[in-house]
C-alpha atoms as a printed R data frame, in Angstrom:
    type eleno elety resid chain resno       x       y       z
1   ATOM     1    CA   MET     A     1 -19.091  -1.245  10.496
2   ATOM     2    CA   ARG     A     2 -18.180   2.650  10.441
3   ATOM     3    CA   LEU     A     3 -14.213   3.166  10.691
4   ATOM     4    CA   VAL     A     4 -12.192   6.557   9.914
5   ATOM     5    CA   LEU     A     5  -9.495   6.298   6.894
6   ATOM     6    CA   ALA     A     6  -5.858   7.433   7.654
7   ATOM     7    CA   THR     A     7  -4.818   7.914   4.070
8   ATOM     8    CA   ALA     A     8  -5.632  10.998   2.281
9   ATOM     9    CA   ASN     A     9  -4.228   8.980  -0.571
10  ATOM    10    CA   PRO     A    10  -7.332   9.589  -3.162
11  ATOM    11    CA   GLY     A    11  -6.220   6.603  -5.173
12  ATOM    12    CA   LYS     A    12  -5.493   4.284  -2.245
13  ATOM    13    CA   ALA     A    13  -8.491   5.208  -0.634
14  ATOM    14    CA   ALA     A    14 -10.647   4.477  -3.652
15  ATOM    15    CA   GLU     A    15  -9.115   0.898  -4.043
16  ATOM    16    CA   ILE     A    16  -9.721   0.114  -0.084
17  ATOM    17    CA   ALA     A    17 -13.061   1.178  -0.369
18  ATOM    18    CA   ALA     A    18 -13.646  -1.112  -3.214
19  ATOM    19    CA   ILE     A    19 -12.146  -4.014  -1.572
20  ATOM    20    CA   LEU     A    20 -13.667  -3.166   1.411
21  ATOM    21    CA   GLY     A    21 -17.404  -2.903  -0.105
22  ATOM    22    CA   PRO     A    22 -20.522  -0.986   1.109
23  ATOM    23    CA   THR     A    23 -20.063  -3.176   4.358
24  ATOM    24    CA   VAL     A    24 -18.045  -0.870   6.056
25  ATOM    25    CA   GLU     A    25 -18.514   2.569   6.174
26  ATOM    26    CA   LEU     A    26 -15.208   4.619   5.543
27  ATOM    27    CA   VAL     A    27 -15.223   8.548   6.898
28  ATOM    28    CA   PRO     A    28 -12.289  10.631   5.415
29  ATOM    29    CA   ARG     A    29  -9.516  11.642   7.352
30  ATOM    30    CA   PRO     A    30 -11.069  14.968   9.111
31  ATOM    31    CA   ALA     A    31  -8.972  18.288   7.754
32  ATOM    32    CA   HIS     A    32  -7.917  19.431  11.449
33  ATOM    33    CA   VAL     A    33  -6.163  15.725  11.816
34  ATOM    34    CA   PRO     A    34  -2.314  16.199  10.536
35  ATOM    35    CA   ASP     A    35  -0.307  13.863   8.796
36  ATOM    36    CA   VAL     A    36   1.437  11.035  10.924
37  ATOM    37    CA   VAL     A    37   4.889  11.123  10.762
38  ATOM    38    CA   GLU     A    38   5.774   7.569   9.772
39  ATOM    39    CA   ASP     A    39   8.872   6.607  11.382
40  ATOM    40    CA   ALA     A    40   8.569   3.182  12.177
41  ATOM    41    CA   ASP     A    41  10.919   0.392  11.168
42  ATOM    42    CA   THR     A    42   8.343  -2.008   9.788
43  ATOM    43    CA   LEU     A    43   5.101  -1.805   8.072
44  ATOM    44    CA   LEU     A    44   3.064  -3.244  11.024
45  ATOM    45    CA   GLY     A    45   4.728  -0.280  13.165
46  ATOM    46    CA   ASN     A    46   3.525   2.638  10.564
47  ATOM    47    CA   ALA     A    47   0.140   1.623  10.012
48  ATOM    48    CA   ARG     A    48  -0.084   1.095  13.652
49  ATOM    49    CA   LEU     A    49   1.026   4.626  13.705
50  ATOM    50    CA   LYS     A    50  -1.393   6.292  12.033
51  ATOM    51    CA   ALA     A    51  -4.502   4.359  12.837
52  ATOM    52    CA   THR     A    52  -3.870   5.094  16.312
53  ATOM    53    CA   ALA     A    53  -3.346   9.089  15.564
54  ATOM    54    CA   LEU     A    54  -6.722   8.799  13.961
55  ATOM    55    CA   ALA     A    55  -8.436   6.383  16.582
56  ATOM    56    CA   ALA     A    56  -6.957   9.246  19.489
57  ATOM    57    CA   ALA     A    57  -8.136  12.462  17.434
58  ATOM    58    CA   THR     A    58 -11.685  11.101  16.799
59  ATOM    59    CA   GLY     A    59 -12.744   9.043  19.193
60  ATOM    60    CA   GLU     A    60 -13.782   6.356  16.478
61  ATOM    61    CA   PRO     A    61 -12.155   2.887  15.323
62  ATOM    62    CA   SER     A    62  -9.445   3.555  12.302
63  ATOM    63    CA   VAL     A    63  -8.391   1.843   9.925
64  ATOM    64    CA   ALA     A    64  -4.093   2.958   8.302
65  ATOM    65    CA   ASP     A    65  -2.344   0.494   5.970
66  ATOM    66    CA   ASP     A    66   1.297   0.586   5.283
67  ATOM    67    CA   THR     A    67   2.856  -0.794   1.647
68  ATOM    68    CA   GLY     A    68   6.283  -1.501   0.606
69  ATOM    69    CA   LEU     A    69   7.906  -3.171  -2.476
70  ATOM    70    CA   GLU     A    70  10.643  -5.310  -1.835
71  ATOM    71    CA   VAL     A    71  13.484  -5.918  -4.459
72  ATOM    72    CA   ASN     A    72  15.414  -8.682  -4.264
73  ATOM    73    CA   ALA     A    73  18.168  -7.528  -6.161
74  ATOM    74    CA   LEU     A    74  18.276  -4.672  -3.854
75  ATOM    75    CA   GLY     A    75  18.503  -6.149  -0.609
76  ATOM    76    CA   GLY     A    76  14.624  -5.957  -0.062
77  ATOM    77    CA   ALA     A    77  14.433  -2.226  -0.598
78  ATOM    78    CA   PRO     A    78  13.065   0.264  -1.122
79  ATOM    79    CA   GLY     A    79  10.819  -1.722   2.111
80  ATOM    80    CA   VAL     A    80   9.707   0.435   4.448
81  ATOM    81    CA   ARG     A    81  10.767   3.561   2.729
82  ATOM    82    CA   SER     A    82   8.870   3.007  -0.658
83  ATOM    83    CA   ALA     A    83   7.085   6.065  -0.622
84  ATOM    84    CA   ARG     A    84  10.000   8.043   0.216
85  ATOM    85    CA   PHE     A    85  12.465   5.649  -1.628
86  ATOM    86    CA   ALA     A    86  13.877   9.260  -3.579
87  ATOM    87    CA   GLY     A    87  13.777  11.752  -0.686
88  ATOM    88    CA   ASP     A    88  10.996  12.650   1.904
89  ATOM    89    CA   GLU     A    89   8.873  14.489  -0.482
90  ATOM    90    CA   ALA     A    90   9.420  12.183  -3.735
91  ATOM    91    CA   THR     A    91   6.613  11.929  -6.304
92  ATOM    92    CA   ASP     A    92   5.565   8.220  -7.700
93  ATOM    93    CA   ALA     A    93   7.963   9.290 -11.104
94  ATOM    94    CA   GLU     A    94  10.497  10.319  -9.193
95  ATOM    95    CA   ASN     A    95  10.534   7.116  -6.664
96  ATOM    96    CA   VAL     A    96   9.781   5.151 -10.006
97  ATOM    97    CA   ALA     A    97  13.102   6.319 -11.832
98  ATOM    98    CA   ARG     A    98  15.070   5.528  -8.712
99  ATOM    99    CA   LEU     A    99  14.014   2.454  -8.633
100 ATOM   100    CA   LEU     A   100  14.622   1.876 -12.390
101 ATOM   101    CA   ALA     A   101  18.119   3.486 -12.196
102 ATOM   102    CA   ALA     A   102  19.192   0.678  -9.134
103 ATOM   103    CA   LEU     A   103  17.969  -1.727 -11.421
104 ATOM   104    CA   ASP     A   104  19.940  -0.495 -14.283
105 ATOM   105    CA   GLY     A   105  21.937  -3.629 -15.996
106 ATOM   106    CA   VAL     A   106  20.174  -6.106 -13.607
107 ATOM   107    CA   ALA     A   107  19.114  -9.086 -15.667
108 ATOM   108    CA   PRO     A   108  15.054  -9.436 -16.135
109 ATOM   109    CA   ASP     A   109  15.511 -12.927 -14.198
110 ATOM   110    CA   ARG     A   110  16.931 -11.248 -11.317
111 ATOM   111    CA   ARG     A   111  14.204  -8.108 -11.014
112 ATOM   112    CA   THR     A   112  11.609 -10.407  -8.850
113 ATOM   113    CA   ALA     A   113  10.055  -8.401  -6.103
114 ATOM   114    CA   ARG     A   114   6.717  -8.085  -3.939
115 ATOM   115    CA   PHE     A   115   4.617  -5.645  -2.554
116 ATOM   116    CA   ARG     A   116   3.691  -6.352   0.985
117 ATOM   117    CA   THR     A   117   0.712  -4.469   2.829
118 ATOM   118    CA   VAL     A   118  -0.018  -4.483   6.287
119 ATOM   119    CA   ALA     A   119  -3.625  -2.991   6.813
120 ATOM   120    CA   LEU     A   120  -4.698  -2.309  10.532
121 ATOM   121    CA   VAL     A   121  -8.137  -0.952  12.503
122 ATOM   122    CA   ARG     A   122  -7.353   0.453  15.884
123 ATOM   123    CA   TRP     A   123 -10.209   1.069  18.363
124 ATOM   124    CA   PRO     A   124  -9.613   3.820  21.353
125 ATOM   125    CA   ASP     A   125  -9.921   1.606  23.554
126 ATOM   126    CA   ARG     A   126  -6.252   0.035  21.974
127 ATOM   127    CA   ARG     A   127  -7.878  -2.790  20.615
128 ATOM   128    CA   GLU     A   128  -6.426  -3.908  17.089
129 ATOM   129    CA   LEU     A   129  -6.673  -5.873  14.133
130 ATOM   130    CA   HIS     A   130  -4.289  -6.450  11.143
131 ATOM   131    CA   ALA     A   131  -4.022  -8.505   8.294
132 ATOM   132    CA   GLU     A   132  -0.810  -8.723   5.593
133 ATOM   133    CA   GLY     A   133  -1.273  -9.107   2.234
134 ATOM   134    CA   VAL     A   134   1.525 -10.041  -0.367
135 ATOM   135    CA   VAL     A   135   1.945 -10.438  -3.918
136 ATOM   136    CA   GLU     A   136   4.930 -11.267  -6.059
137 ATOM   137    CA   GLY     A   137   6.265 -10.247  -9.397
138 ATOM   138    CA   VAL     A   138   8.651  -8.397 -11.539
139 ATOM   139    CA   ILE     A   139  10.082  -4.968 -11.736
140 ATOM   140    CA   VAL     A   140   9.926  -4.225 -15.652
141 ATOM   141    CA   ALA     A   141  12.328  -1.873 -17.576
142 ATOM   142    CA   THR     A   142  10.073   1.295 -18.249
143 ATOM   143    CA   PRO     A   143   7.085   2.191 -17.023
144 ATOM   144    CA   VAL     A   144   3.645   0.689 -18.805
145 ATOM   145    CA   GLY     A   145   0.015   1.702 -18.667
146 ATOM   146    CA   GLY     A   146  -1.920   4.469 -17.485
147 ATOM   147    CA   GLY     A   147  -3.854   3.330 -13.953
148 ATOM   148    CA   GLY     A   148  -2.809   3.066 -10.539
149 ATOM   149    CA   PHE     A   149  -0.231   5.185  -8.744
150 ATOM   150    CA   GLY     A   150   3.480   4.571  -6.846
151 ATOM   151    CA   TYR     A   151   5.241   1.932  -8.346
152 ATOM   152    CA   ASP     A   152   2.138   0.247 -10.498
153 ATOM   153    CA   PRO     A   153   3.331   1.330 -13.721
154 ATOM   154    CA   VAL     A   154   6.530  -1.058 -13.430
155 ATOM   155    CA   PHE     A   155   5.597  -4.062 -11.269
156 ATOM   156    CA   ALA     A   156   4.020  -6.972 -13.014
157 ATOM   157    CA   PRO     A   157   2.425  -9.395 -10.551
158 ATOM   158    CA   VAL     A   158   2.619 -12.828 -10.871
159 ATOM   159    CA   GLY     A   159  -1.076 -13.929 -12.471
160 ATOM   160    CA   ALA     A   160  -1.116 -10.740 -14.879
161 ATOM   161    CA   GLY     A   161  -0.140 -12.549 -17.991
162 ATOM   162    CA   GLY     A   162   3.097  -9.924 -17.602
163 ATOM   163    CA   ARG     A   163   0.790  -6.897 -17.586
164 ATOM   164    CA   THR     A   164   2.004  -4.231 -14.709
165 ATOM   165    CA   PHE     A   165  -0.476  -2.892 -12.020
166 ATOM   166    CA   ALA     A   166  -1.131   0.172 -14.350
167 ATOM   167    CA   GLU     A   167  -2.345  -2.230 -16.988
168 ATOM   168    CA   LEU     A   168  -4.768  -3.808 -15.006
169 ATOM   169    CA   THR     A   169  -8.633  -2.523 -14.507
170 ATOM   170    CA   PRO     A   170  -9.540  -1.916 -11.028
171 ATOM   171    CA   ALA     A   171 -11.575  -4.969 -10.277
172 ATOM   172    CA   GLU     A   172  -8.660  -7.282 -12.090
173 ATOM   173    CA   LYS     A   173  -6.251  -5.322  -9.569
174 ATOM   174    CA   HIS     A   174  -7.883  -6.061  -6.552
175 ATOM   175    CA   ALA     A   175  -8.202  -9.629  -7.408
176 ATOM   176    CA   LEU     A   176  -4.296  -9.980  -7.349
177 ATOM   177    CA   SER     A   177  -2.318  -7.369  -5.318
178 ATOM   178    CA   HIS     A   178  -1.010  -6.960  -1.789
179 ATOM   179    CA   ARG     A   179  -3.751  -4.373  -0.558
180 ATOM   180    CA   GLY     A   180  -6.673  -6.351  -2.486
181 ATOM   181    CA   ARG     A   181  -5.402  -9.151  -0.198
182 ATOM   182    CA   ALA     A   182  -4.702  -7.416   3.419
183 ATOM   183    CA   PHE     A   183  -7.790  -5.984   3.255
184 ATOM   184    CA   ARG     A   184 -10.006  -8.691   2.117
185 ATOM   185    CA   ALA     A   185  -8.341 -10.631   5.110
186 ATOM   186    CA   LEU     A   186  -8.979  -7.959   7.554
187 ATOM   187    CA   ARG     A   187 -12.840  -7.297   6.552
188 ATOM   188    CA   ALA     A   188 -13.420 -11.018   7.349
189 ATOM   189    CA   MET     A   189 -11.723 -10.323  10.703
190 ATOM   190    CA   LEU     A   190 -14.239  -7.813  11.550
191 ATOM   191    CA   PRO     A   191 -16.883  -7.510  13.965
């Protein structure tokens, strides 16, 4: 199956390709298709906005996802605004710094969180499939590890022996991660 990939984030694109495997041909987002404004109130809504725009622009089925980090001590924030937690043009490092500042003084046992991903395929005829993946974990006090991207250096998932996503090999991360779970579920639903 051939799908146009909505994301231009190279880290995310590599993860999606590795998770979906060789049975799905991923085509990069065409250069003429601009970034989609992600202004929906939900992860599903943002994934739908991106996949719909790509399917309309290319005339081909498109795949998109949206991910949020939900921190219990912050009432579920940053959630749908995870990529923009420190501002609309924030870097990964700025988002992590804002998260750690917001959790300053919060006891380690209260730093529980989860990553949630919604992955969605949209066809030009408006058919769609979507799946969700969730992984529970904790936010560590300082960034650890050199792999991954985004909040990976501060999120230690359940099942990783206290290591952060940034400390895991790509295969270990894909086996545990929210994105891995969402895209494996989506792949199982594809025709």
